[in-house]
C-alpha positions in Angstrom: -89.9 84.3 162.6 -87.9 81.2 163.4 -85.0 81.5 165.9 -83.3 78.3 164.7 -79.9 79.1 163.3 -79.6 76.1 161.1 -82.4 75.9 158.6 -82.0 72.1 158.4 -83.4 72.0 162.0 -86.4 74.3 161.3 -89.9 72.8 161.7 -92.5 73.0 158.9 -93.4 76.6 158.1 -97.2 77.4 158.3 -99.1 80.2 156.6 -99.2 83.5 158.6 -102.8 84.5 158.3 -104.7 82.4 155.8 -107.7 84.0 154.2 -109.4 80.7 153.4 -109.2 76.9 153.7 -107.2 76.6 150.6 -104.5 78.9 151.9 -104.6 77.2 155.3 -103.7 73.9 153.8 -100.3 75.3 152.5 -97.0 74.2 154.1 -93.4 75.3 153.4 -90.0 73.7 153.9 -86.5 74.8 152.8 -83.5 73.4 151.0 -82.0 72.3 154.3 -84.8 70.2 155.7 -87.0 69.3 152.7 -84.8 66.6 151.3 -83.4 65.2 154.6 -86.0 62.4 154.7 -84.9 59.3 156.5 -86.9 56.2 155.8 -86.1 52.6 156.8 -84.4 50.7 153.9 -86.1 47.9 152.0 -85.0 44.8 153.9 -83.6 41.8 152.1 -85.8 38.8 153.0 -86.6 35.3 151.9 -90.2 34.2 152.7 -90.6 30.5 153.5 -93.4 30.3 156.1 -95.9 32.1 153.7 -95.8 29.4 151.0 -96.1 26.7 153.7 -99.3 28.4 154.9 -100.7 28.6 151.4 -100.0 24.9 150.7 -101.7 23.9 154.0 -104.9 25.0 152.2 -106.7 25.6 155.5 -109.0 28.1 153.7 -109.4 29.9 150.5 -107.7 33.3 150.5 -104.5 35.3 150.3 -101.3 35.1 152.3 -99.3 38.3 152.1 -95.5 38.6 152.0 -95.7 41.8 154.1 -92.7 43.9 155.1 -94.7 47.0 155.9 -93.7 47.2 159.6 -90.0 47.1 158.7 -90.5 49.8 156.1 -92.9 51.9 158.3 -95.4 51.7 155.5 -99.1 52.3 156.4 -100.4 49.6 154.0 -99.3 46.0 153.2 -96.2 46.0 151.0 -93.3 43.7 150.1 -91.4 46.6 148.6 -92.5 50.2 148.6 -94.3 49.8 145.3 -95.2 46.1 145.1 -97.0 43.5 147.1 -96.3 39.7 146.7 -98.9 37.2 147.8 -99.8 33.6 147.7 -103.4 32.6 147.0 -104.9 29.3 148.0 -108.2 28.1 146.5 -109.8 24.9 147.9 -111.4 22.5 145.5 -114.9 23.5 144.6 -114.5 27.0 146.1 -114.1 30.4 144.4 -111.6 33.2 145.1 -112.5 36.8 144.3 -109.4 38.0 142.5 -110.6 41.5 141.8 -107.8 43.7 143.2 -107.2 47.4 143.6 -104.1 47.8 141.5 -103.1 48.6 137.9 -102.3 44.9 137.3 -101.3 41.7 139.1 -99.0 39.1 137.7 -100.0 35.5 138.6 -98.2 32.1 138.5 -100.1 28.9 139.1 -98.0 26.7 141.4 -100.4 23.7 141.6 -103.9 22.6 140.7 -106.6 23.2 138.1 -109.0 26.1 138.0 -111.4 28.1 135.9 -110.8 31.9 135.6 -113.3 34.5 134.7 -112.2 38.1 133.9 -115.1 40.3 133.0 -116.6 38.6 130.0 -113.4 36.5 129.2 -112.7 33.0 130.5 -109.7 30.7 130.7 -108.8 27.3 132.0 -105.7 27.3 134.2 -103.1 24.6 134.9 -99.8 24.2 136.7 -97.1 26.5 135.4 -99.4 29.0 133.7 -98.8 32.7 134.0 -101.6 35.3 133.6 -101.9 39.0 133.9 -105.0 40.5 135.5 -106.1 44.1 135.0 -106.9 45.8 138.3 -110.5 46.8 139.0 -112.0 44.4 136.6 -114.3 41.8 138.3 -112.5 38.4 138.2 -112.8 35.2 140.1 -111.0 31.8 140.2 -112.9 28.6 140.8 -110.8 25.6 141.7 -111.5 22.2 140.1 -108.9 20.8 142.6 -106.9 22.3 145.4 -104.9 25.2 143.8 -102.1 27.5 144.9 -100.9 30.7 143.2 -98.2 33.3 143.6 -98.9 36.9 142.5 -97.3 40.3 142.6 -99.3 43.5 142.1 -98.6 47.3 142.4 -101.2 47.7 145.1 -98.8 49.8 147.3 -98.1 52.2 144.4 -101.8 53.0 144.2 -102.2 53.2 148.0 -99.2 55.6 148.1 -100.8 58.1 145.7 -104.4 57.4 146.6 -105.4 56.4 143.1 -107.7 53.8 141.5 -107.2 51.6 138.5 -108.5 52.8 135.2 -110.7 50.3 133.5 -112.3 50.1 130.0 -110.7 51.2 126.8 -108.2 53.5 128.6 -106.9 50.7 130.9 -103.1 50.3 131.0 -103.3 46.5 130.7 -105.7 43.8 129.4 -106.1 40.2 130.6 -103.4 38.1 129.1 -102.9 34.3 129.5 -99.5 32.6 129.1 -100.0 28.8 129.1 -97.2 26.7 130.5 -96.6 24.8 127.3 -96.2 28.0 125.4 -93.8 29.4 128.0 -91.7 26.2 127.7 -91.6 26.5 123.9 -90.6 30.2 124.0 -87.9 29.4 126.5 -86.6 26.7 124.1 -86.4 29.4 121.4 -84.3 31.5 123.7 -82.0 28.6 124.5 -81.4 28.0 120.8 -79.4 31.2 120.8 -76.2 32.0 122.6 -75.9 34.6 125.3 -73.2 37.2 124.7 -71.0 38.9 127.2 -73.5 41.9 127.6 -76.5 39.7 128.5 -77.2 38.3 131.9 -77.9 34.7 130.8 -80.8 32.9 129.2 -84.1 34.4 130.4 -87.6 34.7 128.9 -89.1 38.2 129.3 -92.9 38.5 129.3 -94.7 41.3 127.6 -98.1 42.0 126.2 -99.8 43.6 123.2 -100.4 46.9 125.0 -96.9 47.1 126.5 -94.9 45.6 123.6 -93.1 48.9 122.8 -91.7 49.1 126.3 -91.0 45.3 126.4 -92.5 45.2 129.9 -95.6 43.2 131.1 -97.2 46.3 132.7 -96.2 50.0 132.5 -94.3 49.8 135.8 -93.5 46.1 136.3 -91.3 43.6 134.5 -91.5 39.8 134.6 -88.7 37.5 133.6 -88.3 33.7 133.8 -84.6 33.5 134.6 -82.5 30.3 134.4 -79.1 29.0 135.4 -77.5 26.1 133.8 -76.2 23.3 136.1 -73.1 24.2 138.1 -73.3 27.9 137.0 -73.9 31.3 138.5 -75.0 34.8 137.5 -72.3 37.4 138.2 -72.8 40.0 140.9 -74.8 42.9 139.7 -77.2 45.7 140.8 -80.1 47.7 139.5 -82.2 50.5 141.0 -85.5 48.6 140.8 -86.5 46.3 143.7 -86.9 42.6 142.7 -89.3 40.0 144.0 -88.3 36.4 143.1 -90.2 33.1 143.2 -88.1 30.0 143.3 -89.4 27.5 140.7 -86.5 25.0 140.6 -83.0 24.8 142.0 -81.4 22.0 144.1 -79.2 23.2 145.6 -79.2 26.8 144.7 -78.9 30.1 146.5 -78.7 33.9 146.1 -76.2 36.3 147.7 -78.0 39.6 148.6 -75.4 42.1 149.8 -73.4 39.9 152.1 -76.2 37.6 153.1 -76.6 34.0 151.7 -80.2 33.2 151.0 -80.7 29.4 150.4 -83.5 28.6 148.0 -86.4 26.3 148.9 -89.3 25.3 146.8 -91.7 28.2 146.1 -89.9 30.6 148.5 -90.1 34.4 147.7 -86.9 36.4 147.8 -86.8 40.2 148.1 -83.8 42.0 146.6 -83.6 45.6 147.8 -83.1 48.4 145.2 -79.4 49.0 144.3 -78.3 46.0 146.4 -75.4 43.9 145.0 -76.7 40.4 144.4 -75.9 37.2 142.5 -77.6 33.8 141.9 -75.9 30.4 142.1 -76.9 26.9 140.9 -74.8 24.2 142.5 -77.1 21.4 141.3 -77.1 19.2 138.3 -80.4 20.4 136.8 -81.4 23.8 135.4 -82.4 26.3 138.0 -85.5 28.5 137.2 -86.9 31.5 139.0 -89.5 34.1 138.2 -88.5 37.7 138.9 -90.9 40.7 139.1 -89.3 44.2 139.3 -90.8 47.7 139.4 -88.3 48.3 136.5 -90.8 50.0 134.3 -90.5 53.1 136.4 -86.7 53.2 136.0 -86.6 52.4 132.3 -89.1 55.2 131.7 -87.1 57.6 133.8 -83.8 56.5 132.2 -82.4 55.5 135.7 -82.3 51.7 135.7 -78.7 51.7 136.7 -78.0 48.0 135.8 -74.3 47.1 136.0 -72.2 44.0 136.7 -69.5 44.1 139.3 
């Protein structure tokens, strides 16, 4: 019997006299201590050294945007449920892009390459986006020095010790979004006016399997956001974490909470969940930025919590 007066201070309760191994594995908490879990917050961060390392093309491989130490996370992670990376593939070399996740979203920053995903093949060029299903053998062979940016839900699968489902029951399929098609579809968006309830002109990526949810994967969203010259997106927040790749903006910056994050080419910006943030384009050309969020979780749970300030 515990002698602690405040149940919030009680240690874990163990079984008294377990009859077998299954009973011995049981643990008990109470309403005072079970929900008093204190974890480090997701830090706001802009990664600039990582793209520089990828562009150096010293070797073929990945460069993680890793905040696991700050979050006390036992596996590489940019946010608790997502990992952003850069990938460099030297001309004539091949990168094994088979990853342990449900899916990864890729953007080709520079170069030319051939992609093989199972039995399917594609030719990749600058500005292409593609979606790779996790667990499906895939490889990228570079025709010239190539650099990519990608975000996957690897930490999600690490957290619950699961593996990607492949075959007919897989959550996603391989999808290729060529750069010229992306440009055309964005022009279609710009042909319409944004109303007061929208957050500007953005192209949202989806796929055949996830069309009903309007997401690109069951748990992740991808949008190509834009800002017209000399404009800004009003301060807002949402419960999903966001990972942003700067495509174009000179000069441009984001405000995350009270911190100013100046943009630089191909930098990766992390916006913590529920953090007040805004984006600003002080230049004379259109700013463009890719945003991946773990928003699929929150849409499904009806807890996205998007609001302007």
